Residue frames relative to the residue before (quaternion, step in Angstrom):
aa qw qx qy qz dx dy dz
M 1.0000 0.0000 0.0000 0.0000 0.00 0.00 0.00
V 0.3099 -0.7471 0.5595 0.1811 3.63 -0.98 0.86
T 0.3292 -0.7528 0.5290 0.2123 3.61 -0.68 0.93
A 0.6369 -0.5108 0.3773 0.4372 3.71 -1.14 0.37
A 0.6599 0.5020 -0.3250 0.4550 3.52 0.87 -0.88
A 0.6560 0.4578 -0.3577 0.4818 3.74 0.79 -0.65
H 0.6348 0.5279 -0.3504 0.4422 3.63 0.93 -0.63
R 0.6506 0.5037 -0.3059 0.4790 3.51 1.04 -0.97
S 0.6621 0.5185 -0.3142 0.4406 3.60 0.98 -0.83
S 0.6598 0.5257 -0.2860 0.4545 3.57 1.13 -0.83
T 0.6398 0.5328 -0.3060 0.4617 3.51 1.21 -0.82
L 0.6248 0.5701 -0.2865 0.4501 3.37 1.18 -1.01
R 0.6408 0.5559 -0.2939 0.4405 3.54 1.04 -0.96
D 0.6774 0.5321 -0.2507 0.4418 3.36 1.02 -1.24
L 0.6515 0.5179 -0.2889 0.4730 3.56 1.04 -0.85
G 0.6039 0.5634 -0.3034 0.4753 3.50 1.09 -0.94
L 0.7143 0.4477 -0.2681 0.4663 3.66 0.80 -0.98
L 0.5957 0.5613 -0.3519 0.4542 3.49 1.14 -0.67
I 0.6356 0.5492 -0.2736 0.4685 3.55 0.94 -1.07
A 0.6912 0.4925 -0.2652 0.4575 3.51 0.75 -1.24
R 0.6656 0.5119 -0.3047 0.4496 3.71 0.96 -1.05
V 0.6798 0.5031 -0.3058 0.4373 3.56 0.94 -1.02
V 0.6631 0.5134 -0.3090 0.4485 3.54 0.87 -1.00
L 0.7242 0.4096 -0.2709 0.4842 3.56 0.62 -1.13
G 0.6418 0.5500 -0.3524 0.4018 3.67 0.86 -0.69
V 0.6304 0.5293 -0.2998 0.4823 3.51 1.08 -0.85
V 0.6532 0.4875 -0.3204 0.4828 3.64 0.98 -0.86
F 0.6667 0.4691 -0.3281 0.4774 3.57 0.70 -0.83
A 0.6811 0.4968 -0.3167 0.4348 3.69 0.74 -0.94
A 0.6591 0.5075 -0.3304 0.4460 3.52 1.05 -0.79
H 0.6347 0.5127 -0.3245 0.4786 3.57 1.03 -0.75
G 0.6658 0.4803 -0.3255 0.4692 3.71 0.89 -0.61
A 0.6564 0.4643 -0.3339 0.4920 3.56 0.99 -0.83
Q 0.5691 0.5485 -0.3935 0.4696 3.80 1.06 -0.73
K 0.6964 0.4575 -0.3365 0.4387 3.76 0.73 -0.74
F 0.6711 0.5054 -0.2984 0.4529 3.53 1.05 -0.72
W 0.8568 0.2297 -0.0193 0.4612 3.57 0.65 -1.30
Q 0.6941 0.3832 -0.3245 0.5158 3.61 0.90 -0.38
F 0.7629 0.3477 -0.2093 0.5032 3.63 0.66 -0.90
G 0.3229 -0.7224 0.5295 0.3057 3.53 0.93 -1.08
L 0.5761 -0.6360 0.4013 0.3202 3.48 -0.97 0.69
G 0.5842 0.6082 -0.3215 0.4306 3.54 1.25 -0.52
A 0.6966 0.4743 -0.2119 0.4949 3.33 0.98 -1.30
T 0.6308 0.5438 -0.3171 0.4536 3.60 1.20 -0.89
S 0.6426 0.5177 -0.2947 0.4820 3.58 1.01 -0.87
Q 0.6135 0.5272 -0.3351 0.4830 3.70 1.12 -0.80
N 0.6605 0.5140 -0.2787 0.4710 3.57 0.97 -1.06
F 0.6475 0.5055 -0.3284 0.4663 3.55 0.93 -0.81
A 0.6523 0.5226 -0.3119 0.4517 3.56 0.98 -0.88
G 0.6346 0.5181 -0.3063 0.4847 3.61 1.03 -0.77
M 0.6997 0.4277 -0.2780 0.5002 3.68 1.01 -0.61
G 0.5640 -0.6428 0.3934 0.3376 3.65 1.19 -0.02
V 0.2957 0.7593 -0.4819 0.3221 3.49 1.28 0.62
P 0.3069 -0.7439 0.5226 0.2816 3.72 -0.49 0.87
M 0.8723 0.0869 -0.1065 0.4692 3.44 -1.30 0.75
P 0.0135 -0.8975 0.4407 -0.0084 3.46 0.96 1.13
E 0.6289 0.5515 -0.3221 0.4434 3.57 1.36 -0.60
L 0.6396 0.4361 -0.3229 0.5445 3.56 1.35 -0.38
A 0.6749 0.5538 -0.3158 0.3717 3.60 0.88 -0.95
A 0.6654 0.5537 -0.3053 0.3967 3.57 0.98 -0.92
P 0.6973 0.3864 -0.3054 0.5208 3.60 0.77 -0.64
V 0.5719 0.5545 -0.4024 0.4512 3.73 0.93 -0.55
V 0.7192 0.4794 -0.2200 0.4522 3.48 0.67 -1.27
A 0.6784 0.4485 -0.3202 0.4860 3.62 0.86 -0.75
A 0.6634 0.4438 -0.3477 0.4920 3.73 0.92 -0.56
L 0.6707 0.4814 -0.3583 0.4360 3.57 0.81 -0.61
E 0.6502 0.4899 -0.3200 0.4846 3.63 0.97 -0.56
L 0.6589 0.4676 -0.3323 0.4865 3.68 0.88 -0.83
I 0.7408 0.4219 -0.2580 0.4546 3.53 0.62 -1.15
G 0.6465 0.5207 -0.3258 0.4526 3.58 0.94 -0.83
G 0.6744 0.5018 -0.2939 0.4550 3.50 0.95 -0.78
I 0.5969 0.5365 -0.3267 0.4992 3.60 1.07 -0.54
A 0.6726 0.4902 -0.3028 0.4643 3.52 0.98 -1.00
L 0.6048 0.5220 -0.3645 0.4783 3.70 1.03 -0.67
V 0.6488 0.5253 -0.3343 0.4375 3.61 0.81 -0.98
L 0.7310 0.4177 -0.2337 0.4863 3.64 0.96 -0.94
G 0.3690 -0.6908 0.5416 0.3053 3.61 1.15 -0.45
L 0.5023 0.6312 -0.4324 0.4028 3.61 0.97 0.89
L 0.8123 -0.0179 -0.0785 0.5776 3.46 -0.81 1.38
T 0.1126 0.8604 -0.4932 0.0617 3.70 1.07 0.60
P 0.6633 0.4965 -0.3276 0.4541 3.64 0.75 -0.72
W 0.6797 0.4385 -0.3173 0.4950 3.62 0.87 -0.72
A 0.6675 0.5145 -0.3341 0.4220 3.46 0.78 -0.89
G 0.6602 0.5208 -0.2886 0.4578 3.52 1.08 -0.91
I 0.6286 0.5290 -0.3149 0.4751 3.64 0.99 -0.79
L 0.7028 0.4811 -0.2631 0.4532 3.54 0.78 -1.01
L 0.6794 0.4757 -0.2758 0.4858 3.57 1.01 -0.87
A 0.6173 0.5133 -0.3604 0.4749 3.62 1.15 -0.52
I 0.6375 0.4972 -0.3325 0.4857 3.63 1.00 -0.81
D 0.5806 0.5485 -0.3701 0.4743 3.76 1.02 -0.61
M 0.7367 0.4272 -0.2593 0.4556 3.57 0.74 -0.88
L 0.5824 0.5561 -0.3670 0.4656 3.55 1.25 -0.58
V 0.6600 0.4993 -0.2898 0.4808 3.48 0.99 -0.97
A 0.6295 0.4950 -0.3280 0.5010 3.73 0.87 -0.65
A 0.6798 0.4689 -0.3467 0.4447 3.50 0.75 -0.72
V 0.7199 0.4632 -0.2726 0.4391 3.59 0.78 -0.83
L 0.7180 0.4141 -0.2338 0.5083 3.61 0.98 -0.87
V 0.8385 0.2154 -0.1443 0.4793 3.63 0.74 -0.54
H 0.8272 0.3297 -0.1987 0.4094 3.68 0.65 -0.86
A 0.5685 0.6479 -0.4257 0.2755 3.61 0.92 -0.75
S 0.6418 0.5347 -0.3188 0.4479 3.71 1.02 -0.87
A 0.6689 0.5124 -0.3134 0.4380 3.64 1.09 -0.25
G 0.5331 -0.6043 0.3903 0.4453 3.50 1.30 -0.22
I 0.7496 -0.4200 0.2846 0.4251 3.54 -1.25 -0.44
F 0.7429 0.4968 -0.2675 0.3602 3.42 0.55 -1.20
V 0.5248 -0.6871 0.4256 0.2672 3.64 -0.95 1.02
D 0.6495 0.5161 -0.3329 0.4483 3.66 1.02 -0.73
G 0.7225 0.3347 -0.3100 0.5195 3.60 1.15 0.14
G 0.6825 -0.5148 0.2895 0.4305 3.48 1.27 0.39
G 0.4163 0.7753 -0.3927 0.2670 3.41 1.40 -0.04
W 0.6075 -0.5885 0.3951 0.3585 3.71 -1.29 -0.03
E 0.3382 0.7759 -0.4962 0.1931 3.72 1.17 0.12
L 0.6990 0.4164 -0.3278 0.4802 3.66 0.71 -0.83
V 0.6826 0.4468 -0.3490 0.4610 3.69 0.68 -0.92
G 0.5714 0.5622 -0.4020 0.4424 3.73 0.94 -0.58
A 0.6872 0.4917 -0.2772 0.4572 3.61 0.76 -1.15
L 0.6767 0.4663 -0.3147 0.4750 3.65 0.79 -1.03
G 0.6748 0.5015 -0.3213 0.4357 3.59 0.82 -0.94
A 0.6678 0.4922 -0.2937 0.4749 3.69 0.95 -0.87
G 0.6323 0.5439 -0.3067 0.4586 3.58 1.12 -0.63
A 0.6579 0.5243 -0.2565 0.4759 3.43 1.12 -1.00
L 0.6512 0.4647 -0.3439 0.4916 3.66 1.05 -0.99
A 0.6641 0.5334 -0.3390 0.3994 3.58 0.84 -0.91
L 0.5955 0.5114 -0.3491 0.5118 3.73 1.13 -0.51
A 0.6258 0.5513 -0.3363 0.4375 3.53 0.95 -0.94
A 0.6801 0.4986 -0.2489 0.4764 3.59 0.96 -0.92
A 0.7982 0.3419 -0.2039 0.4522 3.56 0.68 -0.99
G 0.4510 -0.6740 0.4512 0.3726 3.53 1.20 -0.48
A 0.6569 -0.5532 0.3755 0.3484 3.48 -1.45 0.13
G 0.4973 -0.6516 0.4611 0.3398 3.61 0.98 -0.29
R 0.6695 -0.5011 0.3636 0.4103 3.59 -1.31 0.22
I 0.6745 0.4415 -0.3317 0.4901 3.70 1.03 -0.40
S 0.5759 0.5824 -0.3946 0.4164 3.49 0.38 1.01
L 0.5860 -0.5471 0.4373 0.4075 3.63 -1.34 0.23
D 0.5457 0.5622 -0.4340 0.4447 3.70 1.08 -0.51
H 0.6899 0.4373 -0.3146 0.4836 3.74 0.66 -0.72
A 0.6658 0.5221 -0.3145 0.4303 3.59 0.80 -0.87
I 0.7112 0.4022 -0.2141 0.5354 3.60 1.17 -0.79
L 0.8080 0.3208 -0.1377 0.4746 3.57 0.53 -1.26
G 0.6261 0.5600 -0.3699 0.3970 3.64 1.06 -0.62
R 0.6663 0.4563 -0.3268 0.4910 3.64 1.03 -0.86
R 0.6323 0.5111 -0.3744 0.4458 3.78 0.91 -0.64
S 0.6881 0.4633 -0.3014 0.4701 3.67 0.91 -0.77
G 0.5597 0.5941 -0.3530 0.4573 3.53 1.28 -0.49
R 0.6279 0.5512 -0.3096 0.4540 3.53 1.11 -1.01
R 0.6402 0.5677 -0.2915 0.4276 3.44 0.95 -1.20
S 0.6868 0.4940 -0.2827 0.4520 3.49 0.83 -1.04
A 0.6105 0.5590 -0.3295 0.4541 3.64 0.99 -0.79
R 0.6789 0.5366 -0.2612 0.4277 3.44 1.04 -0.93
A 0.7130 0.5049 -0.2648 0.4082 3.54 0.97 -0.97
């Protein structure tokens, strides 16, 4: 039997995960879209080369697609653990290759933003999408049927 306090706690957790997914997902998707359509992949590749990113012609479209698609996946709560892990790795690489040498603060080019985004993405990968998500709508029902059969 689920108590009222447990239900409130579960609902609050799901709302918190939804808000975190949507905010982080929008930020990631915006950065991916920016690389595709505002800067363009050519300029993004040149930027990456200037920052010392290896294979910038390959890295630019991969990073842009990961951030755009991964951000949308977070918003929808779709494949959340995978999206979260891949986006956390993306931010770790950005921190190490580009931002770590500039210190912490973003206004000086530091790792503050990529650190926060990466930590949030990793937290979502660990916690999951919550009940207000496509992951739950698709996988939650399937896992519930397995439990009923067992």
